[in-house]
C-alpha positions in Angstrom: -103.9 19.4 54.3 -103.5 23.0 55.9 -102.1 24.3 59.1 -103.8 27.4 60.3 -102.4 29.6 63.1 -104.8 31.2 65.6 -103.1 34.2 66.9 -103.1 37.7 68.3 -100.8 40.1 69.7 -103.0 40.6 72.8 -103.8 38.2 75.6 -107.5 37.8 76.5 -108.9 38.5 72.7 -110.5 35.0 72.5 -107.8 33.1 70.4 -108.8 30.0 72.2 -112.6 30.6 72.0 -112.3 31.0 68.1 -109.8 28.1 67.8 -111.9 25.5 69.5 -115.1 26.8 67.9 -113.6 26.6 64.3 -112.1 23.2 65.0 -115.6 21.8 66.0 -117.3 23.3 63.0 -114.8 21.9 60.6 -115.2 18.5 62.5 -118.9 18.8 61.9 -118.4 19.2 58.1 -116.7 15.8 58.3 -113.1 16.9 58.4 -110.3 15.2 60.3 -109.1 18.0 62.7 -106.1 18.4 64.9 -106.4 21.3 67.4 -103.0 22.1 69.0 -102.9 24.2 72.0 -99.3 25.9 71.8 -99.8 28.2 74.7 -97.6 26.1 76.9 -97.4 28.5 79.8 -101.2 28.3 80.1 -103.2 25.8 78.0 -106.9 25.8 78.1 -108.3 24.4 75.0 -108.9 21.1 76.8 -110.8 23.1 79.4 -113.1 24.8 76.6 -113.9 21.7 75.2 -114.1 19.5 78.2 -111.5 17.0 77.2 -109.6 14.9 79.7 -106.0 14.8 78.6 -103.5 12.0 78.8 -99.8 12.6 79.0 -98.1 11.1 76.1 -94.4 12.2 76.8 -92.3 14.4 78.7 -90.2 17.2 77.0 -86.6 17.4 78.1 -83.9 20.4 77.9 -80.3 20.1 78.2 -78.4 21.7 81.3 -75.0 21.9 82.6 -73.3 19.2 84.7 -70.0 19.7 86.5 -67.1 17.3 87.1 -65.7 19.0 90.2 -62.6 17.0 90.1 -61.7 18.9 87.1 -63.0 22.3 88.3 -60.4 24.9 89.2 -62.9 27.2 90.8 -62.0 30.1 88.2 -65.5 31.5 88.2 -65.5 32.3 84.3 -68.8 29.9 83.9 -70.6 32.2 86.4 -69.3 35.5 84.4 -70.9 34.2 81.2 -74.1 32.8 82.4 -76.9 35.5 81.4 -79.5 33.7 83.4 -77.6 33.9 86.4 -77.9 30.1 86.9 -74.4 29.7 88.2 -72.9 31.5 91.4 -69.4 31.5 92.1 -67.7 32.5 95.3 -63.9 32.9 95.3 -62.3 29.5 96.5 -65.6 27.6 96.3 -67.0 25.3 93.8 -69.8 26.6 91.6 -73.5 26.6 92.8 -75.8 25.6 90.1 -79.7 26.5 90.1 -80.9 24.1 87.2 -84.3 25.9 87.2 -82.5 29.0 85.9 -80.5 27.1 83.3 -81.6 27.5 79.6 -79.2 25.2 78.1 -77.4 28.1 76.1 -74.0 26.3 76.4 -71.8 29.4 77.2 -70.5 27.8 80.5 -69.4 24.7 78.4 -67.6 26.9 75.8 -65.9 29.1 78.4 -64.7 26.4 80.9 -60.9 26.1 80.4 -60.6 22.8 82.2 -63.4 20.9 80.3 -64.8 20.4 83.7 -68.8 21.2 82.3 -70.8 18.7 80.1 -74.3 18.0 79.6 -77.4 16.6 81.6 -81.0 17.2 81.0 -84.1 18.0 83.0 -87.8 17.9 82.3 -89.3 21.1 81.4 -92.9 20.1 80.1 -95.0 17.5 78.9 -97.2 16.8 75.7 -100.8 15.7 76.1 -103.3 14.3 73.9 -107.3 14.0 73.9 -110.2 14.0 71.9 -113.7 15.6 72.1 -116.4 17.0 69.8 -114.9 14.9 67.0 -111.7 16.9 67.3 -108.1 15.5 68.2 -106.4 17.6 70.6 -102.6 18.1 71.1 -101.7 20.2 74.2 -98.4 21.3 75.5 -97.7 22.5 78.8 -94.5 24.0 80.6 -93.5 22.9 84.0 -94.2 25.3 86.9 -91.2 27.8 87.2 -89.5 26.8 84.0 -88.6 29.8 82.0 -88.3 28.5 78.3 -91.7 27.5 76.8 -90.5 27.5 73.2 -88.6 24.1 73.8 -92.0 22.6 74.7 -93.7 24.1 71.7 -90.8 22.9 69.4 -91.5 19.4 70.7 -95.1 19.9 69.7 -94.2 21.0 66.4 -92.1 18.0 65.6 -95.2 15.6 66.5 -97.4 17.9 64.1 -94.7 17.3 61.4 -94.7 13.6 61.8 -98.6 13.3 62.0 -99.8 16.0 59.8 -100.6 13.6 56.7 -103.3 12.0 59.1 -105.5 15.3 59.1 -107.3 17.5 56.7 -106.7 20.5 58.8 -104.4 21.4 61.9 -105.3 24.5 63.8 -102.4 25.9 66.0 -103.6 28.0 68.8 -100.6 30.0 69.9 -99.8 31.9 73.0 -100.2 35.8 73.2 -97.6 38.2 72.0 -94.9 38.0 69.6 -92.0 36.2 71.6 -89.9 33.0 70.8 -92.9 30.5 71.6 -95.3 32.3 69.2 -92.7 32.4 66.5 -92.2 28.7 66.9 -95.6 27.8 66.8 -96.3 29.9 63.8 -93.3 28.6 61.9 -95.3 25.4 60.9 -98.5 27.3 59.8 -99.4 27.9 56.2 -101.7 30.8 57.1 -103.1 32.5 60.0 -106.1 34.2 61.7 -105.4 37.2 64.0 -108.0 37.5 66.7 -108.3 41.1 68.2 -110.9 43.0 70.1 -112.3 46.4 69.5 -110.2 48.4 72.0 -107.0 50.7 71.9 -104.9 47.8 73.3 -106.3 45.3 71.1 -105.5 47.6 68.0 -102.1 48.3 69.2 -101.1 44.6 69.7 -102.9 43.5 66.6 -100.5 45.9 64.6 -97.5 43.9 66.4 -98.8 40.5 65.2 -99.5 41.7 61.6 -95.8 43.0 61.5 -94.5 39.6 62.7 -96.5 37.7 60.2 -95.4 40.0 57.3 -91.9 39.5 58.4 -92.5 35.6 58.4 -94.3 35.6 55.0 -97.4 34.2 56.4 -100.9 35.3 55.1 -103.5 36.2 57.3 -106.9 37.5 58.0 -108.3 39.6 60.7 -111.2 38.3 63.1 -112.7 40.9 65.7 -114.0 39.1 68.7 -116.4 40.6 71.1 -117.4 43.0 68.1 -120.0 45.9 69.0 -121.5 48.0 66.2 -120.0 51.5 66.2 -116.6 50.2 67.3 -115.2 49.5 63.9 -112.9 52.7 63.4 -110.2 51.6 65.5 -109.5 48.2 64.1 -110.2 49.2 60.6 -107.6 51.9 60.7 -105.0 49.6 62.0 -105.4 46.7 59.5 -105.5 48.9 56.7 -101.8 49.7 57.3 -101.2 46.2 56.4 -103.6 46.0 53.3 -106.1 44.0 55.1 -109.6 44.4 56.1 -111.5 42.6 59.1 -112.6 39.5 57.6 -115.2 38.0 60.2 -116.6 39.6 63.4 -117.8 37.6 66.6 -120.5 39.6 68.4 -120.5 40.5 72.1 -123.3 38.2 73.0 -124.6 37.1 76.3 -125.4 33.9 74.5 -121.8 33.3 73.5 -120.6 34.1 77.1 -123.0 31.6 78.6 -122.2 28.7 76.2 -118.4 29.6 76.8 -119.0 29.1 80.5 -120.7 25.9 80.0 -118.1 24.5 77.8 -120.1 24.8 74.6 -118.1 25.9 71.4 -119.2 29.3 69.9 -122.2 28.7 67.2 -122.3 31.7 64.8 -122.3 32.6 61.2 -118.9 34.0 61.6 -117.4 30.9 62.7 -118.9 29.2 59.7 -117.3 31.9 57.6 -113.9 31.2 59.1 -114.3 27.6 58.5 -115.5 28.1 55.0 -112.3 30.2 54.3 -109.9 27.6 55.8 -111.6 24.9 53.3 -110.9 27.3 50.5 -114.5 28.1 49.6 -114.3 31.7 50.0 
């Protein structure tokens, strides 16, 4: 069993397009595949594959809770709250905004009267579905909640519990190099970095390459929306990390039309990526 991350520093490069296409290709080859959509802020793999998801569980986060009978209105809890979830006015009880709380615990530690303990709130949910022979695990953050890595961490727990059921697990991460991406990549054995042949694509590719090297995760680079004559900008970037472009998905009207109609990408580059995951190249 292998767990492969599909990632990339920049948003909009086509990570989900590649992830869904490769998952379907592996399923066509008779493999048991789990596709995990770890972009909790904006999951869309189910939309690309036309899968109707079903919620399987809620995800909770701890938050502070006050015993106002013990509170002496000292205001120390507000001073240590970096998320500004607590407002204290002299002589008044603390005002708490649960949506702002990230559960760090600073207020609990700082409170001199032990007036603060723990409660919990729903911050997201986990969904499952199936389509094109692929099992889908999708995590989604509640609107206006700030900490998506909590939902991603719950999805990672499910992956750890279920991984022996599958030949391959593909982890489609969010864009960037933030905590939610690091949490998703933490369960991966290797990764594909999906980029585009633009200056921004090249810049953010460098960021994700640095992160993967820091995490000691081997990776290959895939250029999406490739056009002949635009190799130099990406080649120059990946060569700094001892890599080359492994696969190129062309800028194609047919691919765009299929994408709009919910049809996974079919191209020799996708077949090449699937073969690499299988270990045949």
